[in-house]
C-alpha positions as CSV (number, residue, x, y, z in Angstrom):
1,M,-136.4,-36.5,18.6
2,T,-134.2,-39.6,18.7
3,P,-136.1,-42.2,20.9
4,S,-134.5,-44.1,23.6
5,P,-133.2,-48.0,23.1
6,A,-135.4,-50.1,24.0
7,K,-135.0,-51.9,27.4
8,P,-133.9,-55.6,27.7
9,T,-136.4,-57.5,29.0
10,D,-133.9,-60.9,29.2
11,P,-132.6,-60.5,32.4
12,R,-129.5,-62.4,30.9
13,A,-129.4,-59.6,27.9
14,L,-129.6,-56.7,30.9
15,L,-127.1,-58.2,33.0
16,R,-124.8,-58.2,29.7
17,Q,-125.7,-54.6,28.7
18,M,-124.0,-53.9,32.1
19,F,-121.2,-56.1,31.9
20,D,-120.5,-54.3,28.7
21,A,-121.2,-50.9,29.3
22,A,-118.4,-51.4,32.9
23,V,-116.4,-52.7,30.0
24,A,-116.7,-49.1,27.6
25,A,-116.2,-46.8,30.3
26,A,-113.2,-48.0,31.4
27,Q,-111.6,-47.7,27.2
28,P,-108.5,-45.8,27.0
29,A,-109.4,-44.0,24.2
30,R,-112.6,-42.7,26.1
31,C,-111.0,-41.7,29.5
32,L,-107.3,-41.0,28.3
33,G,-107.5,-37.1,27.2
34,A,-108.4,-35.2,29.5
35,H,-104.6,-36.4,31.2
36,L,-102.9,-35.8,27.7
37,P,-99.8,-33.6,28.6
38,P,-97.2,-30.6,27.3
39,A,-95.1,-31.4,24.6
40,P,-92.2,-31.2,26.3
41,K,-88.7,-29.2,24.9
42,G,-86.8,-32.8,24.3
43,R,-87.7,-36.2,23.3
44,T,-91.1,-37.7,24.4
45,I,-90.3,-41.7,25.1
46,V,-94.0,-43.4,25.4
47,I,-93.3,-47.2,27.8
48,G,-96.0,-49.3,29.5
49,A,-96.6,-52.6,30.1
50,G,-100.2,-54.3,31.0
51,K,-103.4,-55.4,29.6
52,A,-104.5,-52.5,28.5
53,S,-100.9,-50.8,27.4
54,A,-101.3,-51.5,23.4
55,A,-104.9,-49.7,23.8
56,M,-103.4,-47.0,25.8
57,A,-100.6,-46.1,23.4
58,R,-102.7,-46.1,20.8
59,A,-105.1,-43.7,22.1
60,L,-102.1,-41.2,22.9
61,E,-100.4,-41.2,19.8
62,D,-103.9,-40.4,18.4
63,L,-104.8,-37.9,20.8
64,W,-101.0,-36.3,20.3
65,T,-101.4,-35.6,16.9
66,A,-104.6,-34.1,16.9
67,R,-103.1,-31.9,19.2
68,D,-99.1,-31.4,19.2
69,N,-97.3,-32.4,16.2
70,S,-94.1,-33.3,18.6
71,P,-93.2,-36.9,18.1
72,L,-93.7,-40.0,20.1
73,E,-91.5,-43.3,20.3
74,G,-91.3,-45.3,23.1
75,L,-92.2,-49.7,23.9
76,V,-94.7,-51.5,25.5
77,V,-95.2,-54.9,26.6
78,T,-98.9,-56.5,26.9
79,R,-100.8,-60.2,26.8
80,Y,-100.5,-62.2,24.0
81,G,-103.7,-60.9,21.8
82,Y,-103.9,-57.9,23.3
83,Q,-102.0,-56.2,21.0
84,V,-103.0,-52.6,19.2
85,P,-100.9,-51.4,15.8
86,C,-99.9,-48.1,16.7
87,R,-97.5,-45.6,13.5
88,H,-94.8,-44.7,16.2
89,I,-95.1,-46.9,19.9
90,E,-93.8,-50.1,19.6
91,I,-96.1,-53.4,21.2
92,V,-94.7,-56.1,22.1
93,Q,-96.4,-59.2,23.2
94,A,-95.7,-61.3,26.7
95,A,-97.0,-63.9,28.9
96,H,-100.6,-63.3,31.6
97,P,-100.3,-64.2,34.7
98,V,-96.3,-66.9,34.4
99,P,-93.8,-64.8,32.9
100,D,-92.2,-65.8,30.4
101,A,-88.4,-64.4,28.2
102,A,-90.6,-61.6,26.2
103,G,-91.7,-60.2,28.6
104,Q,-88.2,-60.4,30.5
105,Q,-86.9,-58.9,27.5
106,A,-89.3,-55.7,27.2
107,A,-88.3,-55.1,29.9
108,Q,-85.0,-54.7,29.6
109,R,-85.7,-53.2,26.5
110,I,-87.6,-50.6,28.3
111,R,-85.1,-50.1,30.8
112,A,-82.7,-49.0,27.9
113,L,-84.5,-46.2,26.6
114,V,-85.4,-44.5,29.4
115,T,-81.7,-44.2,30.6
116,G,-79.4,-41.7,30.2
117,L,-82.1,-38.7,29.5
118,T,-82.1,-35.0,30.0
119,A,-84.2,-32.7,32.2
120,D,-86.3,-31.5,29.0
121,D,-87.1,-35.4,27.9
122,L,-90.7,-36.6,28.8
123,V,-91.4,-40.5,30.4
124,V,-95.0,-41.3,29.5
125,A,-95.5,-44.4,31.1
126,L,-98.5,-45.9,30.8
127,M,-99.7,-49.1,33.1
128,S,-102.3,-51.7,34.1
129,G,-103.5,-54.8,35.5
130,G,-101.4,-57.8,34.4
131,G,-98.0,-55.5,34.2
132,S,-96.3,-57.3,37.2
133,S,-96.2,-60.6,34.9
134,L,-96.0,-58.9,31.9
135,L,-92.9,-56.3,32.9
136,V,-90.7,-59.2,34.2
137,A,-86.4,-58.0,35.8
138,T,-84.6,-60.8,38.0
139,G,-83.7,-59.4,41.4
140,E,-80.0,-60.2,41.9
141,G,-79.3,-63.2,41.7
142,L,-82.6,-64.2,40.4
143,T,-83.5,-66.3,37.5
144,L,-86.6,-66.1,35.5
145,A,-87.3,-70.1,36.3
146,D,-87.1,-68.0,40.5
147,K,-89.9,-65.5,39.5
148,Q,-92.2,-68.1,37.8
149,A,-92.2,-70.2,40.2
150,V,-92.7,-67.7,43.2
151,N,-95.5,-65.9,40.6
152,A,-97.0,-69.3,40.5
153,A,-97.1,-70.2,44.1
154,L,-98.4,-67.2,44.9
155,L,-101.2,-67.1,42.5
156,A,-102.9,-70.6,44.0
157,S,-102.2,-69.4,47.2
158,G,-104.9,-67.3,48.3
159,A,-102.4,-64.3,48.6
160,T,-104.7,-61.6,47.9
161,I,-103.3,-58.7,44.9
162,S,-101.6,-56.6,47.4
163,E,-99.8,-59.8,48.9
164,M,-99.0,-60.8,45.7
165,N,-97.9,-57.7,44.8
166,C,-95.3,-57.0,47.8
167,V,-93.7,-59.7,46.9
168,R,-93.0,-59.3,42.9
169,R,-91.8,-55.3,43.8
170,H,-89.1,-56.6,45.9
171,L,-88.0,-59.6,43.8
172,S,-88.0,-57.2,41.0
173,G,-84.8,-55.5,39.2
174,I,-87.6,-52.9,37.6
175,K,-90.7,-52.5,39.7
176,G,-90.9,-51.3,43.3
177,G,-90.1,-47.4,41.3
178,R,-87.2,-49.2,40.1
179,L,-88.4,-48.0,36.4
180,G,-89.0,-44.6,37.3
181,A,-85.6,-43.8,39.3
182,A,-83.9,-44.7,35.5
183,C,-86.0,-41.9,34.0
184,H,-84.4,-39.6,36.1
185,P,-83.8,-36.4,35.6
186,A,-86.3,-36.6,32.9
187,Q,-89.7,-35.5,33.6
188,L,-92.1,-38.4,34.3
189,L,-95.9,-38.8,34.4
190,T,-97.8,-41.6,35.0
191,L,-101.3,-42.8,33.4
192,L,-102.8,-45.9,35.3
193,I,-105.9,-47.9,34.9
194,S,-106.5,-49.4,38.1
195,D,-107.3,-52.9,38.4
196,V,-106.9,-53.0,42.4
197,P,-108.7,-52.7,45.6
198,G,-107.7,-48.9,46.5
199,D,-106.2,-48.0,43.1
200,A,-103.2,-47.9,45.3
201,P,-101.1,-46.9,42.7
202,M,-98.1,-49.3,43.7
203,D,-100.7,-51.9,43.4
204,I,-101.3,-52.0,39.9
205,A,-98.6,-53.5,37.8
206,S,-96.5,-53.4,40.6
207,G,-96.1,-49.9,40.4
208,P,-92.9,-49.8,38.1
209,T,-92.5,-45.5,37.8
210,V,-93.8,-45.0,41.7
211,A,-92.7,-45.3,44.7
212,D,-93.2,-47.7,47.5
213,A,-93.8,-47.6,51.3
214,T,-93.4,-51.3,51.7
215,T,-89.9,-53.7,53.0
216,C,-88.6,-56.9,52.4
217,A,-89.5,-57.5,55.7
218,Q,-93.1,-57.1,54.6
219,A,-92.4,-59.5,52.1
220,L,-91.0,-62.4,53.9
221,D,-94.1,-62.0,56.2
222,I,-96.5,-62.9,53.8
223,I,-93.8,-65.4,52.0
224,A,-94.3,-67.3,55.5
225,R,-98.3,-66.6,56.0
226,Y,-98.7,-68.1,52.8
227,Q,-96.1,-71.1,52.9
228,I,-94.4,-70.2,49.4
229,Q,-91.4,-71.7,48.7
230,L,-88.8,-69.4,47.9
231,T,-85.7,-70.1,46.2
232,P,-82.0,-69.7,48.2
233,A,-81.4,-66.9,45.9
234,A,-85.0,-65.4,46.7
235,R,-84.4,-66.1,50.2
236,Q,-81.3,-64.4,50.1
237,L,-82.2,-61.2,48.4
238,L,-85.3,-60.2,50.6
239,E,-83.7,-61.2,54.0
240,S,-80.2,-59.1,52.9
241,G,-82.1,-55.9,52.2
242,A,-80.7,-55.8,48.6
243,G,-84.1,-56.7,46.8
244,E,-85.3,-53.2,48.6
245,T,-88.0,-50.8,47.0
246,V,-87.3,-46.6,45.5
247,K,-89.1,-44.8,48.7
248,P,-91.3,-41.9,48.5
249,G,-89.5,-39.0,48.8
250,D,-86.8,-40.1,46.4
251,T,-85.1,-37.3,44.6
252,R,-85.6,-39.6,41.6
253,L,-89.0,-39.5,41.6
254,Q,-89.2,-35.8,42.5
255,A,-90.3,-34.3,38.4
256,S,-92.7,-37.6,39.0
257,Q,-96.6,-37.4,38.4
258,V,-99.4,-40.1,38.7
259,R,-102.9,-40.5,37.5
260,L,-105.4,-42.2,37.9
261,I,-107.0,-42.4,34.3
262,T,-110.3,-44.7,35.0
263,T,-111.8,-47.1,38.1
264,P,-113.1,-50.0,38.6
265,Q,-116.2,-47.9,40.9
266,L,-116.9,-45.6,36.9
267,A,-116.9,-49.4,35.7
268,L,-119.6,-49.9,38.2
269,E,-121.5,-46.6,38.1
270,A,-121.8,-47.3,33.9
271,A,-123.9,-50.5,34.6
272,A,-125.7,-48.4,37.2
273,D,-126.7,-46.5,34.8
274,V,-127.7,-49.1,32.4
275,A,-129.4,-51.4,35.5
276,R,-132.2,-47.8,36.1
277,Q,-131.8,-47.0,32.8
278,A,-133.8,-50.5,32.8
279,G,-136.3,-50.1,35.8
280,F,-133.9,-51.9,38.1
281,T,-132.5,-49.4,41.2
282,P,-128.2,-49.8,41.8
283,Y,-127.0,-50.8,44.7
284,I,-123.4,-50.7,44.4
285,L,-121.9,-52.1,47.6
286,G,-118.3,-51.9,47.1
287,D,-115.3,-51.4,44.0
288,S,-113.1,-52.7,46.0
289,L,-114.3,-56.3,48.0
290,E,-111.8,-58.9,48.6
291,G,-111.4,-62.2,50.1
292,E,-112.0,-66.2,49.0
293,S,-114.2,-65.7,46.4
294,R,-116.9,-69.2,47.6
295,D,-116.9,-66.9,51.5
296,V,-117.4,-63.4,49.0
297,A,-120.7,-65.3,46.9
298,K,-122.2,-66.6,51.0
299,V,-121.8,-63.4,52.8
300,L,-124.0,-61.4,49.2
301,G,-126.1,-64.9,48.8
302,G,-127.2,-63.9,52.6
303,M,-127.8,-60.1,51.2
304,T,-129.6,-61.4,48.6
305,R,-131.9,-63.8,50.1
306,Q,-133.2,-60.9,52.7
307,V,-133.8,-58.8,49.8
308,V,-136.2,-61.5,48.5
309,L,-137.8,-63.0,51.3
310,H,-137.9,-59.6,53.4
311,G,-137.2,-56.6,51.2
312,Q,-133.9,-55.3,53.4
313,P,-132.1,-53.8,53.3
314,F,-133.4,-52.7,49.6
315,K,-136.7,-53.5,48.0
316,A,-136.6,-55.6,44.2
317,P,-136.2,-55.3,41.9
318,C,-133.0,-53.5,42.4
319,V,-129.3,-55.0,41.0
320,L,-126.3,-55.5,43.4
321,L,-123.2,-54.2,41.6
322,S,-119.6,-54.7,43.5
323,G,-115.9,-54.8,41.9
324,G,-112.4,-55.4,43.5
325,E,-110.7,-59.0,43.7
326,T,-111.3,-61.8,45.2
327,T,-108.9,-65.1,45.9
328,V,-109.0,-68.6,45.0
329,T,-107.0,-71.4,46.9
330,L,-106.5,-73.6,44.8
331,R,-107.3,-77.3,46.4
332,G,-108.4,-79.1,43.8
333,Q,-107.3,-79.7,39.6
334,G,-109.7,-78.0,37.6
335,R,-109.1,-75.2,35.7
336,G,-109.0,-72.2,38.3
337,G,-111.3,-68.8,38.4
338,R,-112.4,-66.6,41.1
339,N,-114.9,-64.6,38.9
340,V,-117.0,-68.7,38.0
341,E,-116.1,-69.9,41.5
342,F,-117.9,-67.1,42.2
343,L,-121.0,-67.5,40.8
344,L,-121.6,-71.7,41.4
345,A,-120.5,-70.4,45.3
346,L,-123.6,-68.0,44.8
347,G,-125.7,-70.6,43.5
348,L,-125.3,-73.4,46.8
349,A,-125.7,-70.4,48.9
350,L,-129.0,-69.4,46.8
351,A,-130.0,-72.4,45.9
352,D,-133.8,-72.5,45.3
353,T,-134.6,-68.5,45.6
354,P,-136.5,-67.6,42.8
355,G,-136.0,-64.6,40.5
356,V,-132.3,-64.0,41.1
357,Y,-130.0,-63.7,38.0
358,A,-126.3,-62.9,38.5
359,L,-123.3,-62.3,36.4
360,A,-119.3,-62.4,37.6
361,G,-116.7,-61.8,34.9
362,D,-113.0,-59.8,35.2
363,T,-113.0,-56.9,32.9
364,D,-110.3,-58.2,30.7
365,G,-112.1,-60.7,29.2
366,V,-109.6,-63.7,31.4
367,D,-111.3,-65.1,34.3
368,G,-107.6,-66.5,36.1
369,A,-106.0,-68.2,33.1
370,E,-109.1,-69.3,30.7
371,E,-109.9,-67.2,27.7
372,I,-113.6,-66.3,29.6
373,A,-114.5,-63.3,31.4
374,G,-116.7,-65.4,33.3
375,A,-120.2,-66.8,33.1
376,I,-123.9,-66.4,34.0
377,L,-126.2,-67.9,36.6
378,T,-130.0,-68.6,36.4
379,P,-132.4,-69.6,39.0
380,D,-132.4,-72.7,36.8
381,T,-129.3,-73.3,36.8
382,L,-128.1,-75.8,39.9
383,A,-131.4,-77.7,37.8
384,R,-129.8,-77.8,35.3
385,A,-126.6,-79.2,36.2
386,W,-128.4,-82.3,38.3
387,A,-130.2,-82.8,35.1
388,Q,-127.4,-83.3,33.5
389,G,-125.5,-85.7,35.6
390,M,-123.9,-82.8,37.1
391,N,-123.0,-82.3,40.8
392,P,-122.3,-78.6,41.6
393,R,-121.0,-79.0,44.9
394,S,-117.7,-81.3,42.9
395,F,-117.3,-78.9,40.3
396,L,-117.0,-76.2,43.1
397,D,-114.1,-78.4,45.6
398,N,-112.7,-79.8,42.6
399,N,-112.0,-75.5,41.5
400,D,-113.8,-76.3,38.0
401,A,-116.5,-74.0,37.7
402,H,-115.0,-73.3,34.5
403,S,-116.4,-76.4,32.7
404,F,-119.6,-76.6,35.2
405,F,-120.8,-73.4,33.4
406,Q,-119.4,-74.2,29.7
407,A,-120.9,-77.6,30.5
408,L,-124.4,-75.4,30.4
409,G,-123.9,-72.9,28.2
410,D,-123.6,-69.5,30.2
411,S,-119.7,-68.6,29.7
412,V,-119.3,-65.1,28.9
413,I,-117.3,-65.4,26.7
414,T,-116.2,-61.6,25.1
415,G,-112.4,-62.0,23.3
416,P,-110.0,-59.2,24.5
417,T,-111.3,-56.1,26.2
418,L,-108.4,-54.1,25.7
419,T,-108.8,-52.5,29.0
420,N,-108.7,-54.2,32.7
421,V,-111.1,-52.3,36.0
422,N,-110.6,-55.8,37.9
423,D,-113.6,-58.2,38.8
424,F,-117.5,-56.9,38.3
425,R,-120.3,-58.5,39.8
426,A,-124.0,-58.1,39.0
427,I,-126.8,-59.4,41.2
428,L,-130.5,-58.9,39.9
429,I,-133.2,-59.6,42.1
430,S,-137.0,-59.6,40.1
């Protein structure tokens, strides 16, 4: 009988093992096989965009070769550094989170690939988080600079991912179902790795191949709510209604199928299994928590203190797991990062609460614009910071939690994970 693996006794090691299990559960090679389509009579074109799209393409190639000799061809665009070598599908790289010319060129090429197909052909669209920035085609009258300015403003505004993607769809020439409509009359299968709260297909990569029920008027409401400055061309596109997206019931999407191949919930369940094996009872609080990072930290911090002090609503030892996507309204001059901002605010909310460790990180390996996934919080984090002359509150006020945790040696660095199921948070109460 094969012995079971040793259970980590170090809370840091256990937290990292849970995070790694969550990332592993969302790897395309593990979850794509069950959704492999049959070969069509005609051509099979593979397109895609997102941080996981290259890994999805490689997994599709490997599985397709094993099942059928029908040739694949196509093009996907991923974030710089997230490329995976493929034999038949071309991989190109572009910028994230603010789009660049490489993403614009990739969008043009992908749209050309699906133009002029027949009903005997099949398009497989591989979409994951990050596709909103990587697949960029400007709406009528807009320039790339217009899109870059709006994107940067949205990222700094505190808007939710759903709100940001609503605006992006209506300023795009390819999102909001437009790419899907261009595939008509071919069969279209969209395979999605969700990185958004609620797993709404129209919000994953801003829904290039799926119908969108939101409107230009809603996009304008979001612009007004967050006081985002628009160029005259962008405002005209929304106010005129010319930026309207492809709506549910559109005949061009009748031959379309959409499947979620993995989600944040599945990643949290994988982490829960690790906690359980180590003797900690896991509680998944939700896979779609949203709000300002520091506000979410106050709520989860209050719940943690109740567990420690009163054994309510759960008894220790336990792990509180959650996912979703918090937001940061940038007011300081720091390096941002919603996961590390959450973690620093959690540390301040917990103060001297003993026996509590936490990890917060982005499953794609990039928190904000940093090549750092997140960080680990320990019971002595604040004390160690003060001993080094660092004021934790000042770092939080300056939106500079990355610098804070990096100085303490507590950053979590994974490199490109080749997947993306949004934020991961684990609070371990011993």
